[in-house]
C-alpha positions in Angstrom: -40.5 87.9 33.9 -39.4 87.1 30.4 -41.7 89.5 28.7 -39.9 92.7 29.5 -36.6 91.3 28.2 -38.2 90.2 25.0 -39.9 93.6 24.6 -36.5 95.4 25.2 -34.9 93.1 22.7 -37.5 93.9 20.1 -36.5 97.6 20.1 -32.8 96.8 19.9 -32.7 95.2 16.4 -29.2 95.8 15.3 -26.8 95.7 18.2 -23.9 98.3 18.3 -20.4 98.9 19.6 -19.0 95.4 20.4 -21.2 93.7 17.8 -20.3 90.2 19.0 -21.6 90.6 22.5 -24.5 93.0 21.7 -26.1 91.0 18.9 -25.8 87.7 20.7 -27.3 89.3 23.9 -30.2 90.7 21.6 -30.9 87.2 20.2 -30.6 85.4 23.6 -33.3 87.9 24.9 -35.6 87.2 22.0 -35.2 83.4 22.5 -36.4 83.7 26.1 -40.0 84.2 25.0 -40.3 83.8 21.3 -44.1 83.4 21.4 -44.5 86.9 22.8 -41.9 88.3 20.2 -43.8 86.5 17.4 -47.2 88.0 18.3 -45.5 91.5 18.5 -43.9 90.8 15.1 -47.3 90.0 13.6 -48.7 93.2 15.2 -46.0 95.3 13.6 -46.6 93.7 10.2 -50.3 94.3 10.4 -50.0 97.8 11.8 -47.9 98.7 8.8 -50.0 96.9 6.1 -53.6 96.2 7.3 -54.9 98.7 4.9 -53.4 97.3 1.8 -55.7 95.8 -0.9 -54.8 92.1 -0.3 -55.5 92.3 3.5 -58.3 94.9 3.5 -60.6 92.6 1.6 -59.9 89.8 4.2 -59.7 91.8 7.4 -62.3 94.5 6.6 -62.2 97.5 8.9 -60.7 95.5 11.9 -59.0 98.0 14.3 -55.6 96.7 14.9 -54.6 99.4 17.4 -55.1 98.3 21.0 -56.2 94.8 20.2 -54.9 92.1 22.5 -51.9 90.3 20.8 -53.4 86.8 21.2 -56.8 87.9 19.9 -55.1 89.6 16.9 -53.1 86.4 16.1 -56.3 84.3 16.4 -58.3 86.8 14.2 -55.5 86.9 11.5 -55.1 83.2 11.2 -58.9 82.7 11.0 -59.6 85.4 8.4 -56.4 85.2 6.1 -56.2 81.9 4.2 -53.0 80.0 3.5 -51.5 81.2 0.3 -49.1 79.9 -2.4 -47.1 82.0 -4.8 -49.8 81.6 -7.4 -52.3 83.4 -5.1 -50.1 86.4 -4.7 -48.7 86.5 -8.3 -51.6 88.7 -9.7 -50.7 91.4 -7.2 -46.9 91.1 -7.8 -47.6 91.3 -11.5 -49.6 94.5 -11.1 -46.7 96.0 -9.0 -44.2 94.9 -11.7 -46.3 96.6 -14.3 -46.3 99.9 -12.5 -49.5 99.9 -10.3 -48.4 102.2 -7.4 -51.5 101.6 -5.1 -50.7 99.8 -1.8 -51.5 96.3 -3.0 -49.3 94.2 -0.7 -47.3 96.7 1.4 -47.9 100.2 2.5 -44.3 101.1 1.6 -43.8 101.3 -2.2 -42.0 98.2 -3.6 -39.3 99.4 -6.0 -37.3 96.1 -6.3 -38.3 92.6 -7.0 -36.1 89.5 -6.3 -36.0 86.5 -8.6 -36.0 83.1 -6.9 -33.4 80.7 -8.3 -35.9 79.0 -10.5 -33.9 75.7 -10.3 -36.4 74.0 -7.9 -39.6 74.4 -9.9 -38.2 75.2 -13.3 -39.2 78.8 -13.5 -38.1 82.0 -11.7 -40.7 83.7 -9.5 -40.8 87.4 -8.5 -40.7 88.1 -4.8 -40.9 91.6 -3.3 -37.6 93.0 -1.9 -37.5 96.0 0.4 -35.0 97.7 2.7 -36.2 95.3 5.4 -34.7 92.4 3.3 -31.3 94.1 3.3 -31.5 94.9 6.9 -32.3 91.4 8.1 -29.5 90.0 5.8 -27.1 92.3 7.6 -28.6 91.3 10.9 -28.3 87.6 10.4 -24.8 87.8 8.9 -23.7 89.8 11.9 -25.3 87.4 14.3 -23.9 84.4 12.6 -20.4 85.9 12.5 -20.6 86.6 16.2 -21.5 82.9 17.0 -18.7 81.7 14.6 -16.1 83.9 16.2 -16.8 82.3 19.6 -15.6 78.9 18.2 -13.3 80.1 15.4 -11.9 83.5 16.4 -10.5 85.5 13.4 -8.2 88.4 13.2 -9.7 91.9 12.9 -9.0 93.4 9.6 -8.5 90.1 8.0 -9.8 89.2 4.5 -12.5 86.8 3.3 -12.2 84.9 0.0 -15.8 85.2 -1.1 -17.0 83.5 -4.3 -19.9 85.8 -4.7 -21.6 86.9 -8.0 -24.2 89.4 -8.9 -26.5 88.6 -11.8 -27.8 91.0 -14.5 -30.5 93.3 -13.3 -33.3 94.5 -15.5 -36.4 96.7 -15.4 -40.0 95.7 -15.5 -42.7 97.5 -17.5 -43.4 99.6 -14.4 -39.7 100.5 -14.0 -39.0 98.2 -11.0 -35.5 96.8 -10.7 -35.4 93.0 -10.9 -32.5 90.7 -9.9 -31.6 88.0 -7.4 -31.8 88.8 -3.7 -28.0 88.3 -3.5 -27.5 90.8 -6.3 -29.7 93.4 -4.4 -27.8 92.7 -1.2 -24.2 93.0 -2.7 -25.3 96.4 -4.2 -26.7 97.6 -0.8 -25.3 99.9 1.9 -25.8 97.0 4.2 -23.1 94.9 2.4 -20.5 97.6 3.1 -21.7 98.0 6.7 -21.4 94.2 7.2 -17.6 94.3 6.4 -17.1 97.2 8.8 -19.1 95.5 11.5 -17.5 92.1 11.3 -14.0 93.6 10.6 -13.5 91.2 7.7 -13.1 92.4 4.2 -13.8 90.6 0.9 -10.7 90.1 -1.4 -12.6 91.2 -4.5 -13.7 94.7 -5.4 -17.4 95.4 -6.5 -16.4 95.3 -10.2 -15.4 91.7 -9.8 -18.6 90.7 -7.9 -20.9 92.5 -10.4 -18.9 91.7 -13.5 -21.7 89.6 -15.0 -19.5 86.9 -16.4 -19.1 84.2 -13.8 -16.0 82.6 -15.4 -14.1 85.9 -15.5 -15.3 86.7 -11.9 -14.2 83.3 -10.6 -10.7 83.8 -12.2 -10.4 87.2 -10.4 -11.7 85.8 -7.1 -9.1 83.1 -7.2 -6.3 85.4 -8.2 -7.0 88.1 -5.6 -7.6 85.4 -3.0 -4.0 84.0 -3.6 -2.6 87.5 -3.9 -3.8 88.1 -0.3 -3.4 84.4 0.7 -1.8 85.1 4.1 -4.5 87.5 5.1 -7.5 85.2 4.3 -9.4 84.2 7.5 -12.1 82.0 5.9 -13.5 81.0 2.5 -17.2 81.4 1.7 -19.9 81.5 -0.9 -23.7 81.4 -0.7 -23.8 77.7 -1.8 -21.3 74.9 -1.5 -21.7 74.4 -5.2 -19.9 77.7 -6.0 -16.9 76.9 -3.9 -16.5 73.4 -5.6 -17.1 75.0 -9.0 -14.3 77.6 -8.2 -11.7 75.0 -7.1 -12.5 72.7 -9.9 -11.8 75.6 -12.3 -8.6 76.3 -10.3 -7.2 72.8 -11.2 -7.2 74.0 -14.8 -6.2 77.7 -14.2 -3.5 77.7 -11.5 -0.6 78.0 -14.0 -2.1 81.2 -15.5 -2.9 82.6 -12.1 0.8 82.0 -10.9 2.0 83.9 -14.0 -0.3 86.8 -13.2 1.0 87.0 -9.6 4.6 86.7 -10.8 4.3 89.6 -13.2 1.6 91.7 -11.5 -0.4 91.3 -14.7 -3.8 89.9 -15.7 -4.6 87.2 -18.2 -6.0 88.1 -21.6 -9.1 85.9 -20.7 -10.3 88.9 -18.6 -11.9 91.0 -21.3 -14.3 93.1 -19.1 -12.7 96.5 -18.9 -14.1 97.6 -15.5 -13.0 94.3 -14.0 -9.5 94.4 -15.5 -8.9 97.9 -14.4 -10.1 97.3 -10.8 -7.9 94.1 -10.4 -4.8 95.7 -12.1 -5.1 98.6 -9.5 -4.8 96.1 -6.7 -2.1 93.6 -7.8 1.6 94.1 -8.2 4.5 91.6 -9.1 5.1 89.0 -6.3 7.6 86.5 -7.8 8.4 84.9 -4.6 4.7 84.2 -3.8 4.1 82.9 -7.3 7.0 80.4 -6.9 5.6 79.3 -3.5 2.1 78.7 -5.0 3.6 76.9 -8.1 5.6 74.5 -5.9 2.5 73.8 -3.6 0.2 73.2 -6.7 2.6 70.7 -8.2 2.5 68.7 -5.0 -1.3 69.1 -4.7 -1.7 67.8 -8.3 -0.1 64.5 -7.3 -2.4 64.4 -4.2 -5.5 64.9 -6.4 -5.8 68.4 -4.7 -6.5 67.0 -1.3 -6.2 69.7 1.3 -5.9 72.5 -1.4 -7.5 75.1 0.8 -5.3 74.9 4.0 -2.2 74.4 1.9 -2.8 77.6 -0.2 -4.5 79.7 2.6 -2.5 78.7 5.7 -4.4 81.1 8.0 -7.9 80.1 6.9 -10.0 78.9 9.9 -12.9 77.3 8.2 -15.1 77.0 5.0 -18.5 78.6 5.3 -21.5 78.1 3.0 -25.0 76.6 2.7 -24.3 72.9 2.8 -27.8 71.4 3.6 -30.5 70.2 1.2 -29.5 70.1 -2.4 -25.9 71.1 -1.5 -25.2 67.8 0.4 -24.0 65.9 -2.7 -21.1 68.4 -2.9 -19.8 67.9 0.6 -17.6 65.0 -0.4 -15.7 67.0 -2.9 -15.6 70.1 -0.6 -14.1 67.9 2.2 -11.4 66.8 -0.2 -10.4 70.4 -0.9 -10.8 71.5 2.7 -8.7 68.6 4.2 -8.9 68.9 8.0 -10.4 72.4 7.9 -13.9 72.7 9.5 -16.9 73.0 7.2 -19.4 75.4 8.8 -22.9 75.5 7.5 -24.4 78.9 6.8 -27.8 80.1 7.9 -31.3 79.1 6.8 -33.3 81.4 4.6 -35.0 81.7 1.3 -35.6 84.5 -1.3 -38.8 85.2 0.7 -37.3 85.6 4.2 -34.4 84.7 6.5 -35.5 82.1 8.9 -32.8 80.7 11.3 -29.2 81.1 12.4 -26.6 78.4 13.0 -25.9 78.8 16.8 -23.7 75.7 16.9 -21.0 76.4 14.2 -18.8 73.5 15.4 -21.3 70.9 14.3 -20.7 69.1 11.0 -23.1 70.2 8.1 -25.0 66.8 8.4 -25.9 67.6 12.0 -26.6 71.3 11.7 -29.8 73.0 13.0 -31.0 76.6 12.7 -32.5 78.6 15.6 -35.5 80.6 14.4 -35.1 84.4 14.7 -38.7 85.5 15.7 -38.4 89.1 14.6 -37.8 88.4 10.9 -41.2 87.2 9.9 -44.3 85.7 11.6 -43.9 81.9 11.2 -46.5 79.2 11.3 -45.9 75.5 11.1 -48.2 73.0 9.3 -47.8 69.6 11.1 -47.2 66.9 8.5 -47.2 63.1 8.8 -45.9 60.5 6.4 -48.7 58.6 4.7 -49.2 54.9 5.4 -47.9 52.6 2.7 -50.2 52.0 -0.1 -52.1 55.3 0.0 -52.2 57.5 -3.0 -51.9 61.2 -3.4 -51.0 63.2 -6.5 -49.2 65.9 -4.5 -46.8 64.2 -2.0 -46.3 61.7 0.7 -47.7 63.7 3.6 -51.0 64.2 5.4 -51.3 67.7 7.0 -52.9 69.1 10.2 -53.9 72.7 11.0 -51.0 75.2 11.2 -49.7 76.1 14.7 -47.7 79.1 15.9 -44.0 78.9 16.7 -44.7 78.7 20.5 -46.6 75.4 20.0 -44.2 73.3 17.9 -43.3 69.9 19.3 -39.8 68.2 19.4 -39.3 65.6 16.7 -42.4 66.7 14.6 -42.0 67.5 10.9 -43.7 70.7 9.6 -44.1 72.7 6.4 -43.1 76.4 7.0 -45.6 79.2 6.5 -44.4 82.9 6.4 -46.0 86.3 7.0 -43.4 88.9 6.1 -42.8 92.6 6.2 -42.4 92.5 2.4 -46.0 91.6 1.6 -46.3 87.8 1.8 -49.2 86.7 4.0 -49.5 83.1 5.3 -47.3 82.1 2.4 -46.5 78.4 2.1 -42.8 78.1 1.6 -42.8 74.4 0.6 -39.9 73.5 2.9 -40.2 70.5 5.2 -38.3 70.9 8.5 -38.1 68.9 11.7 -38.0 70.5 15.2 -34.8 69.0 16.6 -34.4 71.0 19.8 -34.7 74.5 21.3 -32.4 77.4 21.8 -33.9 78.6 25.1 -37.5 78.9 23.8 -37.0 79.3 20.1 -37.1 76.1 18.0 -34.0 74.7 16.3 -35.0 73.4 12.8 -33.4 70.7 10.8 -34.0 71.1 7.0 -35.5 67.9 5.7 -36.5 68.5 2.0 -38.7 70.5 -0.4 -42.2 69.2 0.0 -42.8 69.0 -3.7 -42.4 65.6 -5.3 -39.8 65.4 -8.0 -40.1 61.9 -9.3 -43.5 60.3 -9.9 -44.9 58.2 -12.7 -48.2 56.9 -11.2 -48.6 55.9 -7.5 -44.9 56.3 -6.8 -43.8 59.3 -4.7 -40.2 60.4 -4.3 -38.7 63.7 -3.0 -35.4 65.2 -3.6 -34.1 63.7 -0.3 -35.2 60.2 -1.6 -33.3 60.7 -4.8 -30.2 62.0 -3.0 -30.1 58.9 -0.8 -30.5 56.6 -3.8 -27.7 58.3 -5.8 -25.5 58.1 -2.7 -26.0 54.4 -2.5 -25.4 53.9 -6.2 -22.3 56.1 -6.3 -20.6 54.2 -3.4 -19.7 51.6 -6.0 -17.6 54.2 -7.8 -15.5 54.8 -4.7 -13.6 51.5 -5.3 -12.6 52.7 -8.8 -11.1 56.1 -7.9 -13.7 57.7 -10.1 -16.0 60.4 -8.7 -19.6 61.6 -9.4 -19.4 65.2 -10.5 -23.1 65.9 -10.6 -26.5 64.4 -11.3 -30.1 65.1 -12.2 -33.2 63.0 -13.1 -36.3 62.8 -15.2 -39.6 60.8 -14.9 -40.2 59.7 -18.5 -43.9 59.2 -19.0 -43.8 59.5 -22.8 -42.5 56.0 -23.3 -44.5 53.3 -21.7 -44.2 51.9 -19.2 -43.0 55.2 -17.6 -39.6 55.0 -15.8 -37.0 57.0 -14.1 -33.9 58.3 -15.9 -30.9 59.3 -13.8 -28.1 61.4 -15.5 -24.6 61.2 -14.1 -21.5 63.1 -15.0 -18.3 61.2 -13.9 -14.7 62.2 -13.6 -12.3 59.2 -14.2 -12.6 55.9 -16.0 -15.2 53.3 -14.9 -15.8 49.8 -16.3 -19.3 49.2 -17.8 -19.9 46.4 -15.4 -19.5 48.7 -12.5 -21.9 51.3 -14.0 -24.4 48.5 -14.6 -24.1 47.6 -10.9 -24.6 51.3 -10.0 -27.8 51.4 -12.0 -29.2 48.3 -10.4 -28.2 49.4 -6.9 -30.1 52.7 -7.4 -33.2 51.0 -8.7 -33.3 48.7 -5.7 -32.6 51.5 -3.2 -35.9 53.4 -3.9 -37.9 52.5 -0.8 -41.3 54.2 -1.6 -44.0 51.5 -1.4 -45.7 52.8 -4.6 -42.4 52.5 -6.5 -41.6 49.1 -5.3 -45.1 47.7 -6.1 -45.1 49.4 -9.5 -41.6 47.9 -10.4 -42.7 44.4 -9.3 -45.7 44.6 -11.6 -43.8 46.3 -14.3 -46.2 49.3 -14.3 -43.0 51.3 -13.9 -40.1 50.2 -16.2 -36.5 49.6 -15.2 -34.5 52.5 -14.1 -32.2 53.9 -16.8 -28.7 55.4 -15.9 -27.4 57.8 -18.5 -23.7 58.7 -18.4 -23.1 62.2 -19.9 -19.9 63.8 -21.4 -17.6 65.8 -19.1 -18.8 69.4 -19.1 -22.5 68.7 -19.5 -23.5 70.2 -16.1 -21.4 73.3 -16.9 -23.5 73.6 -20.1 -26.6 73.5 -17.9 -25.2 76.1 -15.5 -24.5 78.3 -18.6 -28.0 77.9 -19.8 -29.4 79.1 -16.4 -26.9 81.9 -16.2 -27.9 83.0 -19.7 -31.5 83.2 -18.5 -30.7 85.6 -15.7 -29.8 83.3 -12.8 -26.8 84.2 -10.6 -24.1 81.7 -9.8 -24.5 82.7 -6.1 -28.0 81.3 -6.2 -27.5 78.4 -8.7 -28.6 74.9 -7.6 -28.4 72.0 -10.1 -32.0 70.9 -10.6 -32.3 67.4 -9.2 -35.2 66.6 -11.5 -36.1 68.3 -14.7 -38.8 68.2 -17.4 -37.4 71.3 -19.0 -37.1 70.4 -22.7 -33.9 72.5 -23.3 -32.1 70.7 -20.5 -33.4 67.3 -21.6 -32.1 68.1 -25.0 -28.6 68.9 -23.6 -28.6 65.8 -21.4 -29.7 63.5 -24.1 -27.4 65.0 -26.8 -24.5 64.6 -24.5 -25.3 61.1 -23.3 -22.4 58.7 -24.1 -23.7 55.4 -22.4 -27.0 54.1 -21.3 -27.7 51.3 -18.7 -31.0 49.7 -17.8 -31.6 48.1 -14.4 -32.1 44.4 -14.0 -32.8 44.8 -10.2 -36.4 43.5 -10.5 -35.5 40.7 -12.9 
């Protein structure tokens, strides 16, 4: 008798009244029979959009109405092929250029999101509709309800949110383009979320949408400290932004104390809207300024360990995306958080939200995400690691036929495929996930890596996850020196023969050359890919090169991306790059080079 409950849950999308109970009850119902919910979700998508140009040429005059849900699912997956962004790009380009015919969705698309562009080196347009804002509100409300079970927060409290809008622009066809986070912060749903969760951001809209991330960060920190006793938790989209903000705070705290003491605003804030909005909020608080000053002096001597609980005594946790490419920032974030829990935020992409963290007490390294079956129609391509010695130019996986959500198996790795309400059909997301459990019937996913290879010279195949593990091994040697790895990226150099890997490190603190040479050798020896090991032994891949760059190099890379329209909220340091501008910055700012002797 699960089906009626699931059907009822489908009609109650948003919860009301006591949001915590209602929205959790809604999701628990969905999770009872997610296969049924998924087929109904697909039916709803096709009922809305089966007559659009992209689908009509594939489905013909198929009558969706009245068709059995299982038959419809089978028909759809047999007639509509798997697609990449490149397959849909001509349609999205026509929409951007002003074509108002129903190409991908029956509803007119008036807004396009920009993907971060840091994974594949260029930003992609993705359709954004009211549905995108509504599901964002839904998942934020649901996640807040699960968190409040473990870490209850006071109603009417504040959140210190390091959130940033990027510049929006218009396409030839007058569509608004910006990052998904920018669209969301400007939406009605963002205001509703604060009311529903009874937690209010410290910063006004003028700070979030200021357009200069350095000035916005200063104001976020200032207002966060001005309301320090009211702050219930600290958050940002990505862990990187929180680390970036507190690294800046180490340099800015004296100016911020002065502003709190005098109820004034530093001359570094030059944007008039931002200045005006902050000055309307703050007033002189000399006692608070003295308190913060005294705490910061002590923190400086502790290398800022426990900064967050010392300055925000009522904060319950730190909340952010901490998986995937954010994992390298966890060590620094833990230092700032002290004994405060780090709670991993939910799983989504520019294309769609996917899953919610239903176990907020788990550390980020163990977090899983329960799939929400109403958000999109999900398929899973089973993938298997290739046997050692096989060669593929794409990646290290063999794939099987896609299966629906109801047929996934525990412990199996999959690539995710999405069919969305916003016009993406059987869209390969490129994320590799593992099914690590079930929440009632819906799978709990562990994010493994992006499927795309990032380092390859010939038969070697290394993903972002492989690089992360190697850098982790190499940087352990730094721990004994009190130095720390600030950030890193890599490049597969195939111009100079034999081709070889270059890893760029920015380090804080002094390190002897002997230690860095050891780090270089350790990394080279830590790549376990069979193709790499064989190629290194035969010298068809040259010794790994470690380049140490000047302090501030990765800030320069951030500024380059921000200058090209990326938002700090969505920024991820590219873990591998062949972008010539970035390589020029990295090579111009390199101060030391080391070559591995790991293979003799």
